[in-house]
C-alpha positions as CSV (number, residue, x, y, z in Angstrom):
1,X,79.7,108.0,58.3
2,X,83.1,109.3,59.0
3,X,84.7,107.3,61.7
4,X,86.5,110.2,63.5
5,X,83.1,111.7,64.1
6,X,82.2,108.7,66.4
7,X,85.0,109.6,68.9
8,X,84.2,113.2,68.8
9,X,80.5,112.6,69.7
10,X,81.4,110.3,72.4
11,X,83.8,113.0,73.9
12,X,81.1,115.6,73.5
13,X,78.8,113.4,75.5
14,X,81.4,113.6,78.4
15,X,80.9,117.2,78.7
16,X,77.7,116.3,80.5
17,X,79.5,114.6,83.2
18,X,80.1,116.0,86.8
19,X,82.6,118.7,86.8
20,X,84.8,116.5,88.9
21,X,84.7,113.7,86.3
22,X,87.8,113.0,84.1
23,X,87.3,113.9,80.4
24,X,89.0,111.4,78.0
25,X,90.0,114.3,75.8
26,X,91.7,115.9,78.7
27,X,93.7,112.8,79.8
28,X,97.4,113.5,80.9
29,X,98.3,111.1,77.9
30,X,100.2,108.0,77.4
31,X,103.9,107.1,78.1
32,X,104.4,106.9,74.2
33,X,102.4,109.4,72.0
34,X,100.0,107.9,69.5
35,X,97.2,108.7,67.2
36,X,93.8,108.8,68.9
37,X,91.4,105.8,67.8
38,X,88.7,107.2,65.5
39,X,85.8,105.4,67.1
40,X,86.8,105.0,70.9
41,X,87.7,107.5,73.7
42,X,91.0,107.2,75.1
43,X,89.6,105.3,78.1
44,X,87.6,103.0,76.1
45,X,90.7,102.1,74.1
46,X,92.4,101.2,77.4
47,X,89.5,99.0,78.7
48,X,89.7,97.1,75.4
49,X,93.4,96.7,75.4
50,X,93.2,95.2,78.9
51,X,90.5,92.7,78.1
52,X,92.5,91.5,75.2
53,X,95.8,91.1,76.8
54,X,97.2,87.9,78.1
55,X,97.5,88.8,81.6
56,X,93.7,89.4,81.9
57,X,93.1,85.8,80.4
58,X,95.3,84.0,82.9
59,X,93.3,85.6,85.8
60,X,90.7,82.9,85.2
61,X,93.0,80.3,86.7
62,X,94.5,82.5,89.6
63,X,93.3,82.1,93.2
64,X,91.3,84.7,94.8
65,X,91.3,83.2,98.5
66,X,91.1,79.4,98.3
67,X,93.9,77.5,96.5
68,X,92.7,74.9,93.8
69,X,89.3,74.6,95.4
70,X,87.2,71.5,94.7
71,X,84.2,73.2,92.9
72,X,83.0,75.2,90.1
73,X,81.5,78.1,92.1
74,X,84.4,79.6,93.9
75,X,85.6,83.1,93.0
76,X,88.7,83.4,90.9
77,X,90.8,86.4,90.2
78,X,88.9,86.9,87.0
79,X,85.4,86.7,88.5
80,X,86.6,89.1,91.3
81,X,87.8,91.5,88.7
82,X,84.5,91.5,86.7
83,X,82.6,92.0,90.0
84,X,84.8,95.1,90.8
85,X,84.1,96.4,87.5
86,X,80.3,96.0,87.8
87,X,80.2,97.6,91.2
88,X,82.5,100.4,90.0
89,X,80.4,101.2,86.8
90,X,77.2,101.4,89.0
91,X,78.7,103.7,91.4
92,X,80.4,105.9,88.6
93,X,77.3,106.1,86.6
94,X,75.3,107.2,89.6
95,X,77.5,109.9,90.5
96,X,77.9,110.9,87.0
97,X,81.5,110.2,86.8
98,X,83.5,108.7,83.9
99,X,82.1,105.2,83.7
100,X,84.6,104.1,80.8
101,X,87.7,105.2,83.2
102,X,86.3,103.4,86.1
103,X,85.7,100.2,84.1
104,X,89.3,100.3,82.6
105,X,91.0,100.8,86.1
106,X,88.8,98.0,87.5
107,X,89.7,95.5,85.0
108,X,93.4,96.1,85.0
109,X,93.8,96.3,88.8
110,X,94.8,92.7,89.6
111,X,96.8,92.0,86.3
112,X,100.0,91.6,88.3
113,X,98.5,89.4,90.9
114,X,100.6,86.3,91.8
115,X,99.4,82.7,91.6
116,X,97.9,81.3,94.9
117,X,96.6,84.8,95.8
118,X,98.2,86.8,98.6
119,X,100.2,83.8,99.7
120,X,102.2,84.1,96.4
121,X,102.6,87.7,97.0
122,X,103.8,87.4,100.5
123,X,106.5,84.8,99.2
124,X,107.8,87.0,96.4
125,X,107.9,90.0,98.7
126,X,110.1,87.9,101.2
127,X,112.4,86.5,98.6
128,X,112.9,89.5,96.0
129,X,115.3,92.0,97.5
130,X,113.4,95.1,96.3
131,X,110.2,93.6,97.5
132,X,106.9,92.8,95.8
133,X,103.4,94.3,95.7
134,X,100.9,93.1,93.3
135,X,99.7,96.7,92.4
136,X,103.2,97.7,91.4
137,X,103.4,94.6,89.5
138,X,100.0,95.2,87.8
139,X,101.4,98.6,86.6
140,X,104.6,96.8,85.4
141,X,102.5,94.3,83.4
142,X,100.6,97.0,81.4
143,X,103.9,99.1,81.0
144,X,106.6,96.8,80.2
145,X,105.4,93.0,80.0
146,X,102.5,92.9,77.9
147,X,102.6,92.7,74.1
148,X,105.7,90.9,74.0
149,X,107.5,93.4,76.1
150,X,106.2,96.5,74.5
151,X,103.5,97.2,77.0
152,X,99.9,98.4,76.5
153,X,100.8,102.2,76.5
154,X,97.7,103.0,78.7
155,X,96.7,106.5,79.7
156,X,98.1,108.2,83.1
157,X,94.6,108.0,84.6
158,X,94.1,104.3,84.3
159,X,97.8,103.6,85.3
160,X,97.4,105.8,88.3
161,X,94.2,104.0,89.3
162,X,95.9,100.5,88.9
163,X,99.0,101.5,91.1
164,X,97.0,103.1,93.8
165,X,94.2,100.7,94.2
166,X,95.9,98.5,96.9
167,X,95.1,99.2,100.5
168,X,98.2,97.7,102.3
169,X,96.0,96.0,105.1
170,X,94.7,99.4,106.1
171,X,91.2,99.8,107.4
172,X,88.8,101.0,104.8
173,X,89.2,104.7,104.4
174,X,91.6,104.9,107.4
175,X,94.8,106.9,107.9
176,X,96.9,104.3,105.6
177,X,94.2,104.2,102.9
178,X,96.3,105.9,100.4
179,X,95.6,108.4,97.6
180,X,94.3,108.0,94.0
181,X,94.6,110.8,91.5
182,X,90.9,110.7,90.2
183,X,87.5,110.3,91.6
184,X,87.1,107.2,89.2
185,X,90.3,105.7,90.6
186,X,88.8,106.1,94.2
187,X,85.5,104.3,93.2
188,X,87.5,101.4,91.9
189,X,89.4,101.4,95.2
190,X,86.2,101.1,97.2
191,X,84.4,98.8,94.8
192,X,87.4,96.4,95.3
193,X,86.6,96.2,98.9
194,X,82.9,96.0,98.5
195,X,83.5,93.0,96.1
196,X,85.8,91.0,98.1
197,X,84.4,91.3,101.6
198,X,81.0,89.9,100.1
199,X,82.2,87.2,97.8
200,X,84.7,85.8,100.1
201,X,82.0,85.2,102.8
202,X,80.2,83.1,100.2
203,X,83.3,81.2,99.4
204,X,84.2,80.6,103.1
205,X,80.8,79.3,103.8
206,X,81.0,77.0,100.7
207,X,84.3,75.8,102.0
208,X,82.9,75.0,105.4
209,X,85.2,77.5,107.3
210,X,82.4,79.6,108.6
211,X,78.5,79.3,108.8
212,X,76.1,82.0,107.7
213,X,75.2,82.4,111.5
214,X,78.9,83.3,112.3
215,X,78.9,86.7,110.9
216,X,79.2,89.6,113.3
217,X,75.6,90.6,114.5
218,X,76.3,94.1,114.4
219,X,77.6,94.2,110.9
220,X,74.8,92.0,109.6
221,X,72.3,94.3,111.3
222,X,73.5,97.3,109.4
223,X,74.4,95.7,106.0
224,X,72.1,92.8,105.6
225,X,72.2,89.0,105.9
226,X,72.3,88.1,102.3
227,X,75.0,88.8,99.6
228,X,72.7,90.9,97.5
229,X,71.4,92.9,100.5
230,X,75.0,93.9,101.7
231,X,76.0,94.6,98.2
232,X,73.0,97.0,97.8
233,X,73.5,98.7,101.2
234,X,77.2,99.3,100.6
235,X,76.9,100.6,97.0
236,X,73.7,102.6,97.8
237,X,75.6,104.1,100.9
238,X,78.7,105.1,98.9
239,X,76.6,106.7,96.2
240,X,74.5,108.8,98.8
241,X,77.3,109.9,100.9
242,X,79.6,110.8,97.9
243,X,76.8,112.7,96.4
244,X,75.4,114.7,99.0
245,X,77.6,114.3,102.1
246,X,80.9,115.6,101.0
247,X,80.3,119.3,99.9
248,X,79.8,118.3,96.2
249,X,76.9,120.7,96.0
250,X,78.8,123.5,97.5
251,X,81.6,123.4,95.1
252,X,84.2,121.7,97.2
253,X,86.0,118.8,95.7
254,X,84.0,115.6,96.8
255,X,85.6,112.4,97.9
256,X,84.3,108.9,97.4
257,X,83.2,107.4,101.0
258,X,80.7,105.8,103.4
259,X,78.6,107.0,106.1
260,X,80.0,106.4,109.7
261,X,77.5,103.5,110.5
262,X,78.1,101.6,107.2
263,X,81.8,102.1,107.3
264,X,82.0,100.8,110.9
265,X,80.1,97.7,109.7
266,X,82.3,97.3,106.7
267,X,85.4,97.3,108.6
268,X,83.9,94.9,111.2
269,X,83.1,92.5,108.5
270,X,86.5,92.9,106.9
271,X,88.2,92.3,110.2
272,X,86.3,89.2,110.9
273,X,87.3,87.8,107.5
274,X,91.0,88.2,108.3
275,X,90.6,86.4,111.6
276,X,88.3,83.7,110.7
277,X,89.0,83.2,106.9
278,X,92.0,84.8,105.4
279,X,94.4,83.7,108.3
280,X,93.0,80.2,108.2
281,X,93.6,79.9,104.4
282,X,96.9,81.3,104.5
283,X,97.9,78.8,107.3
284,X,96.8,75.8,105.0
285,X,99.0,77.1,102.1
286,X,102.5,75.8,102.8
287,X,102.6,73.7,99.7
288,X,101.8,76.9,97.7
289,X,104.7,78.8,99.5
290,X,107.1,76.0,98.7
291,X,106.1,76.1,95.0
292,X,106.8,79.8,94.7
293,X,110.0,79.4,96.5
294,X,111.1,76.6,94.3
295,X,110.1,78.2,91.1
296,X,111.9,81.6,92.0
297,X,115.1,79.8,92.9
298,X,115.0,77.6,89.9
299,X,114.7,80.5,87.4
300,X,117.5,82.3,89.3
301,X,119.7,79.3,88.8
302,X,118.6,78.6,85.3
303,X,118.2,82.0,83.5
304,X,118.2,80.3,80.1
305,X,114.8,78.8,80.7
306,X,113.3,82.4,80.8
307,X,111.9,83.5,77.5
308,X,110.0,86.3,75.6
309,X,109.1,89.4,77.3
310,X,111.1,88.3,80.4
311,X,114.5,88.5,78.8
312,X,114.3,91.6,76.6
313,X,115.4,94.3,79.1
314,X,118.6,94.7,80.9
315,X,117.0,93.6,84.3
316,X,118.5,91.5,87.0
317,X,117.9,87.8,86.8
318,X,116.0,88.3,90.2
319,X,113.7,90.8,88.4
320,X,113.1,88.3,85.6
321,X,112.4,85.5,87.8
322,X,109.7,87.6,89.8
323,X,108.1,88.7,86.6
324,X,107.8,85.1,85.5
325,X,106.7,83.5,88.5
326,X,104.2,86.3,89.3
327,X,102.6,86.0,85.9
328,X,101.9,82.1,86.4
329,X,98.5,80.7,86.9
330,X,98.1,78.3,89.9
331,X,97.8,75.3,87.6
332,X,100.8,76.0,85.6
333,X,103.0,76.8,88.7
334,X,102.0,73.4,90.2
335,X,102.6,71.5,87.1
336,X,105.8,73.3,86.6
337,X,107.0,72.8,90.1
338,X,106.3,69.2,89.9
339,X,108.3,68.9,86.7
340,X,111.5,70.3,88.0
341,X,111.5,69.1,91.7
């Protein structure tokens, strides 16, 4: 078998996708031109590059919500990423969109997240003069930092989905929700929400911060009481609304969304988590804040201790320090802070 035939056959299969799906052969391309893979489509190749990169491996030791939890069953940034990918693939497959593109975006969306979750992000944003947002850092990781400073050279569509997945604290599908250039990117953005509002409930109950009976009754009545019921309700609603409720059958460009009732319930549950879980977790994370501040200041004052991909460009010392600290796992940051303090 001629290997080049494999990719061509895969691309031909994509012709059966929705007219609104992105065909890999019609990608806007990469930052640096390169020969296509003989056996994988462009988006499949992006997915594999993300899975094999160092930043992806480090996600297993990065906080989702709770810092250094005493238990093996708490969600990490890696398990969150895998859940987002699974949900996004399910939705994309049901809507006849490009599942490979949705998967690649999902797997790469949090590569730039800091140690200690959003606490670390908030501290770096306050310290670094140009500001810090994890979605922008995720794009910087795949463009500039990975592969010893050469980057992964991903397609425009995957890079767009990674950059625009963040919600900046906005209500789900609200005015400040933001835009994504592809429907597959929209799928990843909403899959991210579905994943975290459900697994964070489980972690909060596990940590003793809330009880199962504390969840808002109106949200439970709509979405379901158990984790699996809520996931099923949300995913099913996104599929049904996006397939038949947005003008897709009439030739208008569809959007990925939820029905009003389910959307209201999801926003209610999300607001409950901010008030009863996220704010509590952040209030108890002062040590993590001190660690990030210490490390940032240390590497600004000792630039010679930076190495590898963090020294190969003509960036400011502040930019290099941000890149290095943001890439650390929780355990490495804690250990390093103890060594230098």
